[in-house]
mmCIF entry with sequence, helices, sheets and N, C-alpha, C, O atoms, coordinates in Angstrom:
data_MODEL
# 
_entry.id   MODEL 
# 
_entity.id                         1 
_entity.type                       polymer 
_entity.pdbx_number_of_molecules   1 
# 
_entity_poly.entity_id                      1 
_entity_poly.type                           'polypeptide(L)' 
_entity_poly.nstd_linkage                   no 
_entity_poly.nstd_monomer                   no 
_entity_poly.pdbx_seq_one_letter_code       
;(UNK)(UNK)(UNK)(UNK)(UNK)(UNK)(UNK)(UNK)(UNK)(UNK)(UNK)(UNK)(UNK)(UNK)(UNK)(UNK)
(UNK)(UNK)(UNK)(UNK)(UNK)(UNK)(UNK)(UNK)(UNK)(UNK)(UNK)(UNK)
;
_entity_poly.pdbx_seq_one_letter_code_can   XXXXXXXXXXXXXXXXXXXXXXXXXXXX 
_entity_poly.pdbx_strand_id                 A 
# 
loop_
_entity_poly_seq.entity_id 
_entity_poly_seq.num 
_entity_poly_seq.mon_id 
_entity_poly_seq.hetero 
1 1  UNK n 
1 2  UNK n 
1 3  UNK n 
1 4  UNK n 
1 5  UNK n 
1 6  UNK n 
1 7  UNK n 
1 8  UNK n 
1 9  UNK n 
1 10 UNK n 
1 11 UNK n 
1 12 UNK n 
1 13 UNK n 
1 14 UNK n 
1 15 UNK n 
1 16 UNK n 
1 17 UNK n 
1 18 UNK n 
1 19 UNK n 
1 20 UNK n 
1 21 UNK n 
1 22 UNK n 
1 23 UNK n 
1 24 UNK n 
1 25 UNK n 
1 26 UNK n 
1 27 UNK n 
1 28 UNK n 
# 
_struct_asym.id          A 
_struct_asym.entity_id   1 
# 
loop_
_struct_conf.conf_type_id 
_struct_conf.id 
_struct_conf.pdbx_PDB_helix_id 
_struct_conf.beg_label_comp_id 
_struct_conf.beg_label_asym_id 
_struct_conf.beg_label_seq_id 
_struct_conf.pdbx_beg_PDB_ins_code 
_struct_conf.end_label_comp_id 
_struct_conf.end_label_asym_id 
_struct_conf.end_label_seq_id 
_struct_conf.pdbx_end_PDB_ins_code 
_struct_conf.beg_auth_comp_id 
_struct_conf.beg_auth_asym_id 
_struct_conf.beg_auth_seq_id 
_struct_conf.end_auth_comp_id 
_struct_conf.end_auth_asym_id 
_struct_conf.end_auth_seq_id 
_struct_conf.pdbx_PDB_helix_class 
_struct_conf.details 
_struct_conf.pdbx_PDB_helix_length 
HELX_P HELX_P1 AA1 UNK A 3  ? UNK A 8  ? UNK A 3  UNK A 8  1 ? 6  
HELX_P HELX_P2 AA2 UNK A 10 ? UNK A 27 ? UNK A 10 UNK A 27 1 ? 18 
# 
_struct_conf_type.id          HELX_P 
_struct_conf_type.criteria    ? 
_struct_conf_type.reference   ? 
# 
loop_
_atom_site.group_PDB 
_atom_site.id 
_atom_site.type_symbol 
_atom_site.label_atom_id 
_atom_site.label_alt_id 
_atom_site.label_comp_id 
_atom_site.label_asym_id 
_atom_site.label_entity_id 
_atom_site.label_seq_id 
_atom_site.pdbx_PDB_ins_code 
_atom_site.Cartn_x 
_atom_site.Cartn_y 
_atom_site.Cartn_z 
_atom_site.occupancy 
_atom_site.B_iso_or_equiv 
_atom_site.pdbx_formal_charge 
_atom_site.auth_seq_id 
_atom_site.auth_comp_id 
_atom_site.auth_asym_id 
_atom_site.auth_atom_id 
_atom_site.pdbx_PDB_model_num 
ATOM 1   N N  . UNK A 1 1  ? 5.226  2.892   0.588   1.00 0.00 ? 1  UNK A N  1 
ATOM 2   C CA . UNK A 1 1  ? 6.213  2.139   -0.192  1.00 0.00 ? 1  UNK A CA 1 
ATOM 3   C C  . UNK A 1 1  ? 6.816  1.029   0.676   1.00 0.00 ? 1  UNK A C  1 
ATOM 4   O O  . UNK A 1 1  ? 6.623  -0.156  0.402   1.00 0.00 ? 1  UNK A O  1 
ATOM 5   N N  . UNK A 1 2  ? 7.550  1.426   1.730   1.00 0.00 ? 2  UNK A N  1 
ATOM 6   C CA . UNK A 1 2  ? 8.135  0.386   2.602   1.00 0.00 ? 2  UNK A CA 1 
ATOM 7   C C  . UNK A 1 2  ? 7.256  0.199   3.831   1.00 0.00 ? 2  UNK A C  1 
ATOM 8   O O  . UNK A 1 2  ? 6.413  1.044   4.134   1.00 0.00 ? 2  UNK A O  1 
ATOM 9   N N  . UNK A 1 3  ? 7.453  -0.888  4.524   1.00 0.00 ? 3  UNK A N  1 
ATOM 10  C CA . UNK A 1 3  ? 6.633  -1.172  5.704   1.00 0.00 ? 3  UNK A CA 1 
ATOM 11  C C  . UNK A 1 3  ? 6.845  -0.097  6.762   1.00 0.00 ? 3  UNK A C  1 
ATOM 12  O O  . UNK A 1 3  ? 5.893  0.324   7.420   1.00 0.00 ? 3  UNK A O  1 
ATOM 13  N N  . UNK A 1 4  ? 8.080  0.347   6.927   1.00 0.00 ? 4  UNK A N  1 
ATOM 14  C CA . UNK A 1 4  ? 8.364  1.380   7.935   1.00 0.00 ? 4  UNK A CA 1 
ATOM 15  C C  . UNK A 1 4  ? 7.589  2.644   7.598   1.00 0.00 ? 4  UNK A C  1 
ATOM 16  O O  . UNK A 1 4  ? 6.987  3.258   8.479   1.00 0.00 ? 4  UNK A O  1 
ATOM 17  N N  . UNK A 1 5  ? 7.597  3.037   6.329   1.00 0.00 ? 5  UNK A N  1 
ATOM 18  C CA . UNK A 1 5  ? 6.853  4.233   5.916   1.00 0.00 ? 5  UNK A CA 1 
ATOM 19  C C  . UNK A 1 5  ? 5.371  4.058   6.207   1.00 0.00 ? 5  UNK A C  1 
ATOM 20  O O  . UNK A 1 5  ? 4.694  4.992   6.636   1.00 0.00 ? 5  UNK A O  1 
ATOM 21  N N  . UNK A 1 6  ? 4.877  2.844   5.967   1.00 0.00 ? 6  UNK A N  1 
ATOM 22  C CA . UNK A 1 6  ? 3.460  2.582   6.200   1.00 0.00 ? 6  UNK A CA 1 
ATOM 23  C C  . UNK A 1 6  ? 3.117  2.767   7.669   1.00 0.00 ? 6  UNK A C  1 
ATOM 24  O O  . UNK A 1 6  ? 2.097  3.371   8.002   1.00 0.00 ? 6  UNK A O  1 
ATOM 25  N N  . UNK A 1 7  ? 3.966  2.249   8.546   1.00 0.00 ? 7  UNK A N  1 
ATOM 26  C CA . UNK A 1 7  ? 3.699  2.338   9.984   1.00 0.00 ? 7  UNK A CA 1 
ATOM 27  C C  . UNK A 1 7  ? 3.884  3.783   10.453  1.00 0.00 ? 7  UNK A C  1 
ATOM 28  O O  . UNK A 1 7  ? 3.077  4.291   11.232  1.00 0.00 ? 7  UNK A O  1 
ATOM 29  N N  . UNK A 1 8  ? 4.947  4.444   9.981   1.00 0.00 ? 8  UNK A N  1 
ATOM 30  C CA . UNK A 1 8  ? 5.208  5.824   10.423  1.00 0.00 ? 8  UNK A CA 1 
ATOM 31  C C  . UNK A 1 8  ? 4.109  6.757   9.929   1.00 0.00 ? 8  UNK A C  1 
ATOM 32  O O  . UNK A 1 8  ? 3.708  7.677   10.642  1.00 0.00 ? 8  UNK A O  1 
ATOM 33  N N  . UNK A 1 9  ? 3.624  6.525   8.720   1.00 0.00 ? 9  UNK A N  1 
ATOM 34  C CA . UNK A 1 9  ? 2.572  7.399   8.162   1.00 0.00 ? 9  UNK A CA 1 
ATOM 35  C C  . UNK A 1 9  ? 1.285  6.581   8.039   1.00 0.00 ? 9  UNK A C  1 
ATOM 36  O O  . UNK A 1 9  ? 1.113  5.812   7.093   1.00 0.00 ? 9  UNK A O  1 
ATOM 37  N N  . UNK A 1 10 ? 0.397  6.757   8.998   1.00 0.00 ? 10 UNK A N  1 
ATOM 38  C CA . UNK A 1 10 ? -0.863 6.001   8.974   1.00 0.00 ? 10 UNK A CA 1 
ATOM 39  C C  . UNK A 1 10 ? -1.675 6.311   7.721   1.00 0.00 ? 10 UNK A C  1 
ATOM 40  O O  . UNK A 1 10 ? -2.333 5.433   7.163   1.00 0.00 ? 10 UNK A O  1 
ATOM 41  N N  . UNK A 1 11 ? -1.622 7.569   7.287   1.00 0.00 ? 11 UNK A N  1 
ATOM 42  C CA . UNK A 1 11 ? -2.390 7.940   6.098   1.00 0.00 ? 11 UNK A CA 1 
ATOM 43  C C  . UNK A 1 11 ? -1.866 7.212   4.872   1.00 0.00 ? 11 UNK A C  1 
ATOM 44  O O  . UNK A 1 11 ? -2.645 6.794   4.015   1.00 0.00 ? 11 UNK A O  1 
ATOM 45  N N  . UNK A 1 12 ? -0.557 7.060   4.784   1.00 0.00 ? 12 UNK A N  1 
ATOM 46  C CA . UNK A 1 12 ? 0.029  6.392   3.621   1.00 0.00 ? 12 UNK A CA 1 
ATOM 47  C C  . UNK A 1 12 ? -0.447 4.942   3.550   1.00 0.00 ? 12 UNK A C  1 
ATOM 48  O O  . UNK A 1 12 ? -0.528 4.360   2.468   1.00 0.00 ? 12 UNK A O  1 
ATOM 49  N N  . UNK A 1 13 ? -0.760 4.367   4.709   1.00 0.00 ? 13 UNK A N  1 
ATOM 50  C CA . UNK A 1 13 ? -1.209 2.976   4.751   1.00 0.00 ? 13 UNK A CA 1 
ATOM 51  C C  . UNK A 1 13 ? -2.401 2.770   3.821   1.00 0.00 ? 13 UNK A C  1 
ATOM 52  O O  . UNK A 1 13 ? -2.474 1.778   3.095   1.00 0.00 ? 13 UNK A O  1 
ATOM 53  N N  . UNK A 1 14 ? -3.328 3.718   3.854   1.00 0.00 ? 14 UNK A N  1 
ATOM 54  C CA . UNK A 1 14 ? -4.525 3.578   3.008   1.00 0.00 ? 14 UNK A CA 1 
ATOM 55  C C  . UNK A 1 14 ? -4.108 3.578   1.536   1.00 0.00 ? 14 UNK A C  1 
ATOM 56  O O  . UNK A 1 14 ? -4.555 2.734   0.759   1.00 0.00 ? 14 UNK A O  1 
ATOM 57  N N  . UNK A 1 15 ? -3.253 4.524   1.159   1.00 0.00 ? 15 UNK A N  1 
ATOM 58  C CA . UNK A 1 15 ? -2.827 4.601   -0.244  1.00 0.00 ? 15 UNK A CA 1 
ATOM 59  C C  . UNK A 1 15 ? -2.103 3.329   -0.640  1.00 0.00 ? 15 UNK A C  1 
ATOM 60  O O  . UNK A 1 15 ? -2.339 2.784   -1.718  1.00 0.00 ? 15 UNK A O  1 
ATOM 61  N N  . UNK A 1 16 ? -1.230 2.859   0.223   1.00 0.00 ? 16 UNK A N  1 
ATOM 62  C CA . UNK A 1 16 ? -0.468 1.644   -0.084  1.00 0.00 ? 16 UNK A CA 1 
ATOM 63  C C  . UNK A 1 16 ? -1.426 0.472   -0.237  1.00 0.00 ? 16 UNK A C  1 
ATOM 64  O O  . UNK A 1 16 ? -1.250 -0.375  -1.113  1.00 0.00 ? 16 UNK A O  1 
ATOM 65  N N  . UNK A 1 17 ? -2.440 0.428   0.617   1.00 0.00 ? 17 UNK A N  1 
ATOM 66  C CA . UNK A 1 17 ? -3.410 -0.668  0.535   1.00 0.00 ? 17 UNK A CA 1 
ATOM 67  C C  . UNK A 1 17 ? -4.097 -0.683  -0.821  1.00 0.00 ? 17 UNK A C  1 
ATOM 68  O O  . UNK A 1 17 ? -4.255 -1.736  -1.439  1.00 0.00 ? 17 UNK A O  1 
ATOM 69  N N  . UNK A 1 18 ? -4.504 0.495   -1.276  1.00 0.00 ? 18 UNK A N  1 
ATOM 70  C CA . UNK A 1 18 ? -5.162 0.561   -2.579  1.00 0.00 ? 18 UNK A CA 1 
ATOM 71  C C  . UNK A 1 18 ? -4.201 0.133   -3.679  1.00 0.00 ? 18 UNK A C  1 
ATOM 72  O O  . UNK A 1 18 ? -4.577 -0.606  -4.589  1.00 0.00 ? 18 UNK A O  1 
ATOM 73  N N  . UNK A 1 19 ? -2.964 0.599   -3.590  1.00 0.00 ? 19 UNK A N  1 
ATOM 74  C CA . UNK A 1 19 ? -1.964 0.244   -4.603  1.00 0.00 ? 19 UNK A CA 1 
ATOM 75  C C  . UNK A 1 19 ? -1.733 -1.265  -4.592  1.00 0.00 ? 19 UNK A C  1 
ATOM 76  O O  . UNK A 1 19 ? -1.617 -1.884  -5.650  1.00 0.00 ? 19 UNK A O  1 
ATOM 77  N N  . UNK A 1 20 ? -1.665 -1.849  -3.415  1.00 0.00 ? 20 UNK A N  1 
ATOM 78  C CA . UNK A 1 20 ? -1.439 -3.291  -3.305  1.00 0.00 ? 20 UNK A CA 1 
ATOM 79  C C  . UNK A 1 20 ? -2.588 -4.038  -3.977  1.00 0.00 ? 20 UNK A C  1 
ATOM 80  O O  . UNK A 1 20 ? -2.362 -4.993  -4.720  1.00 0.00 ? 20 UNK A O  1 
ATOM 81  N N  . UNK A 1 21 ? -3.814 -3.602  -3.717  1.00 0.00 ? 21 UNK A N  1 
ATOM 82  C CA . UNK A 1 21 ? -4.966 -4.270  -4.321  1.00 0.00 ? 21 UNK A CA 1 
ATOM 83  C C  . UNK A 1 21 ? -4.889 -4.149  -5.838  1.00 0.00 ? 21 UNK A C  1 
ATOM 84  O O  . UNK A 1 21 ? -5.172 -5.110  -6.554  1.00 0.00 ? 21 UNK A O  1 
ATOM 85  N N  . UNK A 1 22 ? -4.515 -2.995  -6.319  1.00 0.00 ? 22 UNK A N  1 
ATOM 86  C CA . UNK A 1 22 ? -4.417 -2.796  -7.773  1.00 0.00 ? 22 UNK A CA 1 
ATOM 87  C C  . UNK A 1 22 ? -3.349 -3.728  -8.335  1.00 0.00 ? 22 UNK A C  1 
ATOM 88  O O  . UNK A 1 22 ? -3.541 -4.341  -9.385  1.00 0.00 ? 22 UNK A O  1 
ATOM 89  N N  . UNK A 1 23 ? -2.221 -3.832  -7.631  1.00 0.00 ? 23 UNK A N  1 
ATOM 90  C CA . UNK A 1 23 ? -1.137 -4.697  -8.118  1.00 0.00 ? 23 UNK A CA 1 
ATOM 91  C C  . UNK A 1 23 ? -1.617 -6.143  -8.200  1.00 0.00 ? 23 UNK A C  1 
ATOM 92  O O  . UNK A 1 23 ? -1.285 -6.864  -9.141  1.00 0.00 ? 23 UNK A O  1 
ATOM 93  N N  . UNK A 1 24 ? -2.406 -6.561  -7.200  1.00 0.00 ? 24 UNK A N  1 
ATOM 94  C CA . UNK A 1 24 ? -2.907 -7.941  -7.194  1.00 0.00 ? 24 UNK A CA 1 
ATOM 95  C C  . UNK A 1 24 ? -3.787 -8.157  -8.429  1.00 0.00 ? 24 UNK A C  1 
ATOM 96  O O  . UNK A 1 24 ? -3.698 -9.187  -9.097  1.00 0.00 ? 24 UNK A O  1 
ATOM 97  N N  . UNK A 1 25 ? -4.636 -7.169  -8.716  1.00 0.00 ? 25 UNK A N  1 
ATOM 98  C CA . UNK A 1 25 ? -5.511 -7.314  -9.880  1.00 0.00 ? 25 UNK A CA 1 
ATOM 99  C C  . UNK A 1 25 ? -4.686 -7.402  -11.160 1.00 0.00 ? 25 UNK A C  1 
ATOM 100 O O  . UNK A 1 25 ? -4.985 -8.195  -12.053 1.00 0.00 ? 25 UNK A O  1 
ATOM 101 N N  . UNK A 1 26 ? -3.637 -6.571  -11.235 1.00 0.00 ? 26 UNK A N  1 
ATOM 102 C CA . UNK A 1 26 ? -2.797 -6.572  -12.439 1.00 0.00 ? 26 UNK A CA 1 
ATOM 103 C C  . UNK A 1 26 ? -2.120 -7.935  -12.594 1.00 0.00 ? 26 UNK A C  1 
ATOM 104 O O  . UNK A 1 26 ? -2.048 -8.482  -13.694 1.00 0.00 ? 26 UNK A O  1 
ATOM 105 N N  . UNK A 1 27 ? -1.625 -8.475  -11.475 1.00 0.00 ? 27 UNK A N  1 
ATOM 106 C CA . UNK A 1 27 ? -0.959 -9.774  -11.553 1.00 0.00 ? 27 UNK A CA 1 
ATOM 107 C C  . UNK A 1 27 ? -1.954 -10.882 -11.869 1.00 0.00 ? 27 UNK A C  1 
ATOM 108 O O  . UNK A 1 27 ? -1.616 -11.857 -12.540 1.00 0.00 ? 27 UNK A O  1 
ATOM 109 N N  . UNK A 1 28 ? -3.192 -10.727 -11.379 1.00 0.00 ? 28 UNK A N  1 
ATOM 110 C CA . UNK A 1 28 ? -4.215 -11.725 -11.629 1.00 0.00 ? 28 UNK A CA 1 
ATOM 111 C C  . UNK A 1 28 ? -4.661 -11.601 -13.082 1.00 0.00 ? 28 UNK A C  1 
ATOM 112 O O  . UNK A 1 28 ? -5.529 -12.351 -13.529 1.00 0.00 ? 28 UNK A O  1 
# 
C-alpha cells in the first residue's frame, strides 16, 4: 500500500507491483 510497507515487506512489493499494473490498465 505505502512505500514504507513496500520496502519493509519485500514480498508485498510483488503484490503492489501487480496492483499498480492493473490500476494503470484500468486508467488506460
